[in-house]
C-alpha positions as CSV (number, residue, x, y, z in Angstrom):
1,M,-18.8,-3.0,-8.3
2,N,-20.5,-1.3,-5.4
3,L,-18.6,0.1,-2.5
4,T,-21.5,2.2,-0.9
5,D,-20.9,2.9,2.8
6,K,-17.8,0.7,2.9
7,V,-15.3,2.4,5.3
8,I,-11.9,2.0,3.6
9,A,-8.6,3.1,5.2
10,I,-6.1,3.7,2.6
11,I,-2.5,4.2,4.3
12,G,0.0,6.0,2.1
13,G,-2.8,7.5,0.2
14,A,-1.4,10.8,-0.5
15,A,0.0,10.0,-4.0
16,G,0.6,7.1,-6.3
17,I,-1.4,3.8,-6.3
18,G,-2.9,4.9,-2.8
19,A,-4.3,8.2,-4.1
20,A,-5.7,6.7,-7.4
21,T,-7.5,3.9,-5.2
22,A,-8.8,6.5,-2.8
23,E,-10.3,8.6,-5.5
24,L,-11.8,5.5,-7.3
25,C,-13.2,3.9,-4.1
26,A,-14.9,7.4,-3.1
27,Q,-16.4,7.6,-6.7
28,R,-17.9,4.1,-6.1
29,G,-19.6,5.1,-2.8
30,A,-17.0,4.2,-0.2
31,R,-16.3,6.3,2.9
32,V,-12.5,6.8,2.5
33,I,-10.0,7.6,5.1
34,I,-6.5,8.8,3.7
35,A,-3.4,8.5,6.2
36,D,0.0,9.5,5.1
37,L,3.2,11.0,6.5
38,D,3.1,13.8,3.8
39,E,0.6,16.3,5.3
40,T,0.6,18.7,2.4
41,V,-0.1,16.3,-0.4
42,G,-2.2,14.0,1.7
43,A,-4.5,16.8,2.9
44,K,-4.9,18.1,-0.6
45,T,-5.8,14.7,-2.0
46,A,-8.2,14.0,0.9
47,A,-10.0,17.4,0.3
48,A,-10.4,16.6,-3.4
49,I,-12.7,13.6,-2.5
50,N,-14.1,15.0,0.7
51,A,-12.3,12.5,2.9
52,P,-10.7,12.9,6.4
53,F,-6.9,13.0,6.5
54,F,-4.6,11.8,9.2
55,R,-1.1,12.3,9.4
56,L,0.5,9.0,10.2
57,D,4.1,7.6,10.6
58,V,3.6,3.9,10.1
59,T,6.7,3.0,11.9
60,S,5.4,4.5,15.0
61,E,3.0,2.1,17.1
62,P,1.7,5.0,19.3
63,D,0.9,7.0,16.0
64,V,-0.7,4.0,14.4
65,K,-2.8,3.3,17.5
66,R,-3.9,6.9,17.6
67,V,-5.2,6.9,14.0
68,F,-7.1,3.7,14.3
69,A,-8.6,4.8,17.4
70,A,-9.8,8.1,15.8
71,I,-11.2,6.0,12.8
72,D,-13.2,3.8,15.5
73,A,-14.5,7.0,17.0
74,Q,-15.4,8.6,13.8
75,F,-16.8,5.7,12.0
76,G,-17.4,3.0,14.6
77,K,-16.1,0.3,12.1
78,L,-13.6,-0.5,9.4
79,D,-14.4,-2.6,6.5
80,V,-11.3,-2.4,4.5
81,L,-7.6,-1.8,5.0
82,I,-5.3,-1.0,2.2
83,P,-1.8,-0.3,3.5
84,T,0.1,1.1,0.5
85,A,2.8,3.2,2.3
86,G,6.3,2.1,1.2
87,V,9.8,3.2,0.4
88,L,12.5,2.1,-1.9
89,L,16.1,3.0,-0.6
90,G,19.4,2.2,-2.1
91,P,18.7,1.5,-5.7
92,Y,21.7,0.1,-7.5
93,L,23.8,0.2,-4.5
94,E,26.1,-2.9,-4.1
95,L,25.6,-5.1,-1.0
96,E,28.7,-3.9,0.6
97,D,27.7,-0.3,0.2
98,F,24.3,-0.8,1.8
99,T,24.1,0.6,5.4
100,V,22.3,-1.2,8.2
101,E,20.2,1.9,8.9
102,M,19.1,2.0,5.3
103,F,18.2,-1.5,5.2
104,R,16.2,-1.4,8.3
105,K,14.4,1.7,7.4
106,N,13.0,-0.2,4.2
107,Y,11.8,-3.1,6.6
108,E,10.4,-0.5,9.3
109,I,8.1,1.1,6.8
110,N,7.3,-1.6,4.2
111,V,6.9,-4.6,6.5
112,V,6.6,-3.3,10.1
113,G,4.3,-0.5,9.0
114,S,2.0,-2.9,7.0
115,F,2.0,-5.2,10.2
116,L,1.1,-2.4,12.7
117,C,-1.6,-1.1,10.5
118,A,-3.3,-4.5,10.4
119,K,-2.7,-5.1,13.9
120,Y,-4.9,-2.1,14.8
121,A,-7.4,-2.6,12.0
122,V,-8.3,-6.2,12.8
123,P,-10.0,-5.4,16.2
124,L,-12.4,-2.9,14.4
125,M,-13.2,-5.6,11.7
126,K,-13.8,-8.2,14.4
127,K,-16.5,-5.6,15.9
128,T,-18.5,-6.2,12.8
129,G,-17.6,-9.8,12.1
130,A,-16.0,-9.2,8.7
131,G,-13.3,-7.3,6.8
132,V,-10.8,-7.1,3.9
133,I,-7.1,-6.5,4.1
134,I,-5.2,-5.9,0.8
135,Y,-1.5,-5.8,1.4
136,V,0.7,-4.3,-1.5
137,S,3.8,-6.2,-2.2
138,S,5.9,-6.0,-5.5
139,A,7.1,-8.1,-8.4
140,A,10.5,-7.3,-7.0
141,A,9.6,-9.8,-4.3
142,G,10.1,-12.6,-6.6
143,G,12.6,-11.1,-9.1
144,V,15.6,-9.0,-9.2
145,S,15.1,-5.7,-7.6
146,S,17.1,-2.6,-8.0
147,S,17.5,-2.6,-4.2
148,Y,18.4,-5.4,-1.9
149,A,16.3,-4.0,0.9
150,Y,13.2,-3.1,-1.1
151,G,13.0,-6.6,-2.9
152,S,13.4,-8.5,0.2
153,S,11.2,-6.4,2.3
154,K,8.4,-6.7,-0.3
155,G,9.0,-10.4,0.1
156,G,8.2,-9.9,3.7
157,V,5.0,-8.2,2.9
158,L,4.1,-11.2,0.6
159,S,4.7,-13.6,3.4
160,L,2.8,-11.3,5.9
161,G,-0.2,-11.6,3.5
162,N,0.1,-15.2,3.0
163,T,0.2,-15.8,6.8
164,S,-2.6,-13.3,7.6
165,A,-4.8,-14.9,4.9
166,G,-4.6,-18.2,6.7
167,K,-4.9,-17.0,10.4
168,L,-7.5,-14.5,10.1
169,A,-9.9,-16.4,7.8
170,K,-11.7,-17.7,10.9
171,F,-12.7,-14.2,11.7
172,N,-14.3,-13.7,8.3
173,I,-11.5,-11.4,7.3
174,R,-10.4,-11.9,3.8
175,V,-6.8,-11.2,3.0
176,N,-5.2,-10.6,-0.3
177,T,-1.8,-9.3,-1.5
178,L,-1.5,-7.2,-4.5
179,I,1.8,-7.8,-6.6
180,P,2.2,-5.0,-9.1
181,G,4.8,-4.9,-11.9
182,N,6.2,-1.6,-13.2
183,I,3.9,1.4,-12.3
184,A,4.5,4.9,-12.9
185,T,4.5,6.2,-9.4
186,N,7.0,8.9,-8.1
187,M,9.0,6.1,-6.4
188,K,9.4,4.2,-9.5
189,L,10.1,7.1,-11.7
190,S,12.9,8.3,-9.3
191,V,14.5,4.9,-9.6
192,I,14.5,5.1,-13.4
193,E,16.0,8.6,-13.1
194,Q,18.8,7.2,-10.9
195,E,19.4,4.4,-13.4
196,A,19.6,6.8,-16.3
197,K,22.0,9.0,-14.4
198,D,24.3,6.1,-13.5
199,K,24.3,4.5,-17.0
200,G,24.4,7.7,-19.0
201,L,21.0,6.9,-20.6
202,N,18.2,9.2,-21.6
203,F,15.5,9.4,-18.9
204,A,12.6,9.7,-21.4
205,D,13.8,6.7,-23.6
206,L,14.4,4.7,-20.3
207,T,10.8,5.4,-19.2
208,R,9.4,4.5,-22.4
209,E,11.2,1.3,-22.5
210,S,10.1,0.3,-19.2
211,K,6.5,0.2,-20.3
212,L,5.1,1.5,-17.0
213,G,1.6,0.8,-16.0
214,E,-0.6,3.5,-14.5
215,P,-1.6,3.9,-10.8
216,A,-5.3,4.1,-12.0
217,G,-5.0,0.6,-13.4
218,M,-3.9,-0.7,-10.1
219,A,-6.7,1.3,-8.3
220,K,-9.2,-0.6,-10.5
221,V,-7.9,-3.9,-9.0
222,L,-7.7,-2.7,-5.4
223,A,-11.2,-1.4,-5.7
224,W,-12.5,-4.6,-6.9
225,L,-10.7,-6.7,-4.3
226,A,-12.2,-4.4,-1.7
227,S,-15.7,-5.2,-3.0
228,E,-18.0,-8.2,-2.4
229,D,-17.5,-9.1,-6.0
230,A,-14.0,-10.5,-4.9
231,D,-15.5,-12.5,-2.1
232,Y,-14.2,-15.7,-3.5
233,V,-10.7,-14.4,-4.1
234,R,-7.9,-15.5,-1.8
235,G,-4.1,-15.2,-1.7
236,H,-2.0,-12.9,-4.0
237,I,-2.9,-11.4,-7.3
238,T,0.0,-10.6,-9.9
239,T,-0.7,-7.7,-12.3
240,R,1.2,-6.0,-15.0
């Protein structure tokens, strides 16, 4: 798998799946860009792989526009977009206890954020006549999520990916959507911690029973999808 000189923007790349993917892509020769709302962790992650870092609020269109303009100015192209930024709010809340504000924030970050990043990435890909977008959904999109808002918003990401795959193919832009299962990210671990607290269970035991995969495992899949080795792959990919 060769990513030499591929320009890859990883949104939400400060930690978790995004950070693991940034590290692996850089190891395989890509020119990686990390963008994240968390400046402290994001800058540290970027510095470790000698990548530029941009602070980015994916819910702000002017902010997204600014970052992709900077990518264009610095690199002159964009080969791959991987928007991994996401949030899970309201785990284990009953529907009647969910606030509209909380529900909307899940959608603003998970769905609208993915849309905005793609909106400003696609013109850069059209300049070179090719590109790859890899959205990140979740097994929660097709199962029972701990959060009404998270599960349904990740369903939105999956649908966005399916629609994008069909409509962007004519521009030689390949679109895939990754559907991870239970992965040991900070977000997932915080949900398990909340469940343990609510049910009076042992956090370590519950974590072990969850049989979590590692972000590094997802990074291998994402790096492969970003490469030309995955040129014949279309649609969504389900993992452990």
